[in-house]
N, C-alpha and C positions, 0 to 999 in steps of 0.2 A: 551372482555374477546380474551384471546390467549390460543388454548386449547393445549392437550400434543401432540406434531406431532414426526414425526420419521424424523430425520434430517441425512442422509448418507454421506454427501459429504458439503464441504461452498460452499454456494449459494453465487453469484454472483449479489447482486444490481445494475438492470440496468433497467433503463426506456426505451429502445428498446429491452427486453426480452418479449414477448408474450405469455409467461407459466405463469401461475399461480403458483408461487414455494409451495404455502402453499399447494391447490389442488393438487398438483402433489404427494406431501408427501402423503397424505392422499389415494390416489385411483392411483397405478400406473398402472394398469392392466383393468382399468375400459371402458378407452377411446380407440379407435382404428381408428385411423389418415389416411385418404386416402392416398394413393400411389402417389406420385407424380413425373414427370421427372425434375429430378435436373437441373437446368440453370446454364451454365457456363457466367459468364460477360463477355463480349468484351475488349479488351486490352485497346480501346479508352476509355472504360467507367470504367475500375479500377478506384479503390480510393487509396490514400495513394501515398508519394513517390515514384517517380521511377520506380512504378506499374508495367511498360511494360516488366521493367528488370527482374522481377518474373518468375521462372520458372512453379511454381504452379500455377493453374490458380485460378480465385475468383469465387467464386459461389454465387448465388444470395440469397440463404439461406445458410449459413456459415455450420448447421448442415447436409447438402448433400455432405461435402465431403468424399469420400472415407475413408475408414478405414484406410488406408496407410497415407493418407495425413494427417488425425487426430492425428495418433501415432508422426507422423516426426514434425509436430507442438508442440505439448506434450513435444516431446523430447527435440525439439530446445529452448524451451521458460523455461525447467526445467535445460536446462544447462547454458542458461544464469543470471537462477538466481542465480548460483554459485557465478559470480563473485562479487558479493555484499559483502556477509559473507568470500570471502577469500580475497576480498581488506582490510578489516578491519582487518584479522589476520595474513595476511604475512607479515606484517612488524613487529609482535612481537620477532621471532625470531631474528632479524638484530638491537633490539634495543641501543645496546651498539656500533655499528657501525653506528647508528643515531648522537649519542652522541661525536662520535668521529671526524667525517666528518663535522659536522655542527656545531662543538664547544658549545653545550647544555647540559642539566640538565635531568634527568631521567624523570622528574613531565610533562617537557617539552615535551617529546617526546610522554608519556603515553595521553597529552591533542592531540596530531594529531590522535589515536587513537579514543579515545572519540568523538571528534567533526566528525569523519569518521561516528562513530554511530548514532551519533545526528540526523545529517542530511540523512542518510539511512533510519532511521526510520520514520522520519517528514514528508518528501517529498513526498513519496509516494502517502499522499492523493491527494495533487496537480496532479499529473502523473496522477492519476485516474480518475479525473476529466476531465482532458483534452482529456484524450482516449476518451473518452465518446461521444466527439463532434467529435473530429480531426482524430479519430482513431488510433487503437492500432499499427498498421505498422507505421504512422509516430512519434507516441511516442519513440517506439521501438529503431527507425533509428535516430531519433535526441539525446536522450539522451545519444548512445552509441557514436555517433560520437562525442559528447562533452567529453564522457570519455573518449578516445582517445587521446584527447588532455589536457584534466583537469592529466590525468596521467602523459603528457610527461611533464608537468609541476612540479609533484611530485618527477620525476627523475631529473630533471636539479635543484631542488631546492640550493639553496647556503649558507640560513640560515634556521632557523627554525620558523620562521614566515610565509616566504614562502612555506614552507612545510604543516602547519596549515592552510594557505588559500585554497591549491590547495588540500587537501585532506578532506576539508568540501565539495569544490565545488564536488568532485570526489564520497564522497558518496550520494550525493545529486541529482546525475544523474545514478549512478548505482543501486540506490534504486527503480527506474521507474518498473522494471519488479517486483518487490515483489506483487505489488498490480495489474497491469496492465497482468498478466499472467491469475491471477485466472477472471479476464475478458474474456481474451481470451481462454480460457478451457470454460468457461460456455456460450460463444458464438456457442461452437461447439459443447457441448452435452446439452443433459434435464436433468433437476434434478437426475433423477434414472440412470444415466451413470457418473454422475461425480465423483462419489468416488471413482473407481479405479483409472480415468485421475489425480486427486488432491493426489493421492497416489503415484503415479508414479512425478508426479512434485515437491512433496515435498523432495522427495531423493536431488533435484538440492541445495536448500537451506540446506540441512542435510550436503552434500557431501562438502562444503564451507569449514568449520572449520574442517574439517576433513581432505582434503588436504593441508589449510594454512599452516600449520606446516609444515608438509611433505616438498613441494614445497617452502617454505618460507625457511626453513633452508638450505637447500641444496644447493639454490640459492645465499644466503647471505654469505656462506661459500668461495665462488670460488666470488662472483660480490658484495657482501656487500648491502647496504639496497638498490640503485638505480638499484640493479637488480632485485630486487624484483618489482618496480615498472614500471621497462622496461616490464618484464614479462605481468604486468597487462597491457600494451599499448599492445602489441602483440596480449594478447587474448582478449582483447575489440575489436583491429581490426578486427580479425576472426570473433567475433560473427556479426561486421556491415558486412560483406561480405555475412557470412550465412543468413541473415537477409533479406539482399536487394535482393537476387535472391533466398530465398526459405521460405519467410512466407508473404502469401498474408495477404490482408485487410480481418478480421473477426468479425467486430464489425455488429451487425444486424441490419439494415434499419429499421429506426421509417416512419411512413406512413405520409408524410407529404401532402396529397391529400388535407387533412380539413381544416388544417392550412392554405394552400393555399387560399383555396376560402374563406374561412373567412378573411382573407388579402385582397383579392380580392373585396369582397364585399365592404368590409368598405372603401377601395380607390373608389370604384363606389357610394357611399352613399355621400362622401366628393365631388365628383366631380360633381353629383345632386347639391348639396347646393350650390355649386360654380354657376355652370350654371343658375338656378333658380334666383340668385340674379342678376346674369348677365342680367336677361332679364327681370325682375322688373324694373332694372337701365333704360334698352333701352326702354320699354314701358313708362314710366314716361317720359323719354326725348321725345320720338314722342309726347306727350301728350301736353305736354309744350310747345313745340315749333310750335305747329299749327298758320297759318299764321294769321287766323280770330282774334287770341286774341295777337297779338303781340303789344306792345304800348311801352311808355318808361318805365315805369313800369316793364311792364314784360319783358322788354329786360334786365333790370336791375337782376330782378330775376332769369330768365333762365341763367345770364353770373355767378350770384352767384352759382346755380345748376350745371354748369357744374363744375366752380370751387370745389366744394363741391364732384360732383362724382371724378374728379383729384386724389384729395386728399382723396380719398377712394380708387380709385385704387391705390394709390401709397401705401399707409395704406397694403392694399388687398396684394400686390407684397411684401411689408416689411413682413407682416405676415406669406406669402409663404416660404421666404428666414429664417425667422427665427424659424419655422416650420422645414426647413430641417435642419437648424443649430441643433436645439434644438433633432432631430431626430439622429445626430450623435451623439451630446452628451451622449443622452441616451442608443445608441448602446455601446458605449466608457463605460459608468455606468455599463450596462448590462455586459458588458465583464469581466469587472473588478470584479465586482459582483457573478459571476459562477466562474470564474477561480482561484480566490482570497480566498474571503471571504466564501460563501456558502460550501467549504469543511472544514472551520473552525468549521459550524454549528455540526458536528458530534460529539464534545465534548456534546454535547445537551444530548445525549446516555448517560450520566453518572447520568442523574435522575430517572433511570431505576433501582432497586436496585439490579438485579440480576446481572447487568453489572457492576455497581459500586463494587460489591463485589469481580465479577471476576477479573476484573482490579485491583484492589488493592492487592489481591492475587495475581495474576501472575508478577504486577509488583515488589513485595516483592522476590517472590520464584526464578526472573529473576534478581533481582540485582548481586549476587553472581557469578552469569555466567562471565562475563566481568571482577571485580574484583580480580577471579580466572585465567584467561587468564592474565592478566596482572600481575599478584604474578607470577604465573610459569614461566614466562620470566624472569622478574630478579631473582628471589632466584635460579634458577640454573644455572643462567650467573656468579653469584658471588660466595664467598667462601662459605661452602668448596667446593663446587660443580665444579665450574667452567667449566661447560659445552659449547662447541662450539656450534655455531648457528644452525647447523646441527642436534645436539643430542638433542638441544632444544626444536627442532620442532617435534621429537619424542615423547617426552614428555605427547603430547596434544593427543598423540593415545587411551591410555584408556579410558579418558572421550568420546573421540569422539566416542568409540566403545561403550562404556554405553548409547549413545546418540541412535545409532540405534538400538541397541537393544531393547531400552524400545521402540523407534517408531514404528517399526516393531509389537513387541507383544502386547505393549499397548493397540494398534488400535484394533488388534485382541480381547483381553479382553474387552475393552468399547463395542464391537459389542455381545460380549457375554452376558455381563449384559444387554446390551438392551434387547437381545432376551429373556433371563431370564425373563425380569420385563414385558413382553410383555403378554409373557404364564402366570404369575401368575395374572395379573392387565386388560387383554387385550385391553391395549394401551400401549404407548411408553412416557415416560418422560423423559426431559433433567436429572433430578437428578437421576437418574439410572446412569448414568455414576461415580458420586460421591459416590464411595464404597471402595472396600479393597485396588486397584491400590490407592487412595490417602492417606490413613493409610499406606501401606506400604512406601510412598515417605514421608509423613510427618514424620517418622521414621528414616528412613535413611539418610534424607536428613542432617538434624542435626550432625549424628553420623560421615558422609562423611566430615562435614567442620570440626571438634572436630578433625578426624583424620589427615585432613592433617595441618593445623593450629599447632598443636603441635608436629606433626614430623619435619614441618620447625622449630617452634619456639627453638625444642631442637636439629634441624642438624643432624638428625636419617641419616641412610642409606637412598640412593635417593630412591631406590625402595618403602621403605613403606608410603610416600605421593601418590604416584603413586596408591596404593591398593585405596586410598581414592578418587582418581581422577575418578576412573571406577564408585565406587558405587554413588559419586554424578551427574555423566553423567546421570547415570540411571534413578536416583528418580529425578532429573531435569527432563528429556524430559518427565518422566510417569505425571509428575506435568502438564507441558506446554501445550503437547498433548490432556491431561483430559480438561483443562481449556477453551482452544480454540474451541473445539468443544461446549462444552457446552453454549457458547458464540451465535454461530453461531443455536443452538437451540432455544437459547433464543429471538433471533431477527429475526422471520419468514420474509423473504425478504431482510432484512438488514443486515445480518451476516457477508459480506465482510468490510459494513462500523465499524461495530463494530470490525472485527477483526483489520483493519487498526486504528481504534481509541487504539486498546490494545495495540500495536506493538510500535506507536507512544509514548504513556505514558511510556511505559516501557522502552523502548530506551530511553527518558530522564533521567528517574531514572540509566540505565545502565551506561550514559554517566556522569553522576556527579561521580556514584562510581568509574570509570575511571581515575576521574580526582583526586578523592583524593586517591587511594589507595597506593600509592608508600609515601605521606606524613604520611599518617594514620598509614602504617608498620613501620615508623620511629621514631612515635609518642609514637604507642600504643606494637609494637611490632605485629606478626603472630598470635600466638596464641591468644591472649585475640581480636584481630580485628575478629576472622573464629571464636571465642565464642560468641562474640556479633551477628554476622551473622546468627548463628543458632540458638539463643534467636529470633529473629528476625521472621525466620520459624516459630517455634514453636506457636507464640504469632500471628500469619499469617493465623494458622490453626483454627481460628477462625470464620474468613470468611467463609469457604468452611463448616464448622459445620453449619452455620445461611443459608448459600444458600438449604442445605440437608434438614433443618428443615421449611424453610419458601419460598423456590425457585419457588414452584408449587404453593403457596397461592398468591405471586405476579404475574407471570406469568397468574392466572387466573382472577386477579381482578384489574389488572392497565391497564389504556386506552393508550395501547401502538399507536392507531389510530392518537389520538391528539401528540402525542411524533414524531411520523413520522411527522406531519404536520410541527413540529416546524423546521425541516432540510430543508424545501424550500426555 
């Protein structure tokens, strides 16, 4: 049974976290920890690549970092988190230049955006798993170093196939920070303090889509699409330097003492068994070779016994060799399982109805976001608007402003809803988040799509579709923010895993939408396509109605512990 619990922030599911996430949510002031002197790790004992170069020290307990250091680390990972969304959208104002430079078609250029989104959404599942063993710093440094190289490949692409390949690789490595940064914040802050830190961190991913059209438009006007990719190269290189010198390892250490003792005891037992067998063999050999009993038949028997001993000894040596080889094979299998197979088991969470309905609703409501991003660039670049890349970049401002307003005020509103529910019922439940905010979103979202679609279809003045984009951004973020926090609340201790799964699945849908936007517009027209999308939004609202009515029942009756066991 999962009780109604208050969750104010994104929980990171970490095997190294000694805190009880659920207990911390129930009793924030009931335990007073003893004050202890922070221990700074010696340079020679620091973890992570080139750790001796880091200016900030590593602490034995990451939560002992001074607040100034914590704030800087949050700022740095937030800054790094902008590069994924930035890299996705920065090329949009330069689509026409890509077509001209690489002699390709619009839908293929849109595919370069789609494959980037796909890998950006899916690969964080694996980066997160690697960071839990190899450390956060290693993942940051390796992924952003690779991003520099892959972005150079994008900038130097001579054909669309080359661009598609390097864009896919760039998305895969730039997405590392999306999941690992949440882990870094969980390393630094106990549950009751993570809300504020996570709020500041999410400004990074929000600023990416906001800045991308502006930066992309300005650069594309002067330097074309290649200039936008060189900008990513420079930005990624700056991040590598900042991480190298300013980001110490924060992964909380697991106590390996018991594991080591168990392994040692097992080895001692195996050694003792082998020694006992050797002693038995030796004693047997001594008694058999008694001079008083040596006869012809006895000598033959002894010779046969010695040969048997030699054969047994050789078999024992071969057995040891095979055991060693088997151990190496098993180690490789375990590595493959942990890094490649186990992260994919997060799909099992879809068996839990609150997660299933949440992700379906989240995926459908997120689908129009990237369809609209592609459509805005294509439509405003053509007749009757013929905007330059710089001006095309500016048309993304209204929906970005809507995103930010809804993110800031929408978060405060759901806190108000939770407090109101607590005063009335004496406890907090995730379903309290689903209220008038979702109702407003479900009404405004389809309306905004209809405004944009039919204004574009009828080729009205350029400003009228932008009214729709502002409403669109506001309504969309109201929905996304509410559902993300609901998923976290519904999965105690597994909130980050649920978010990673949600992001992966909705990015797959967004990728499909990006691939087919331009062909669908040609086939159906902008107005009918956006009308279809608005209808999907209305139909998907059934999911949140079901969650509101049945969510608490599922949380209180579903065996989450058994479900969590399937993730191992």
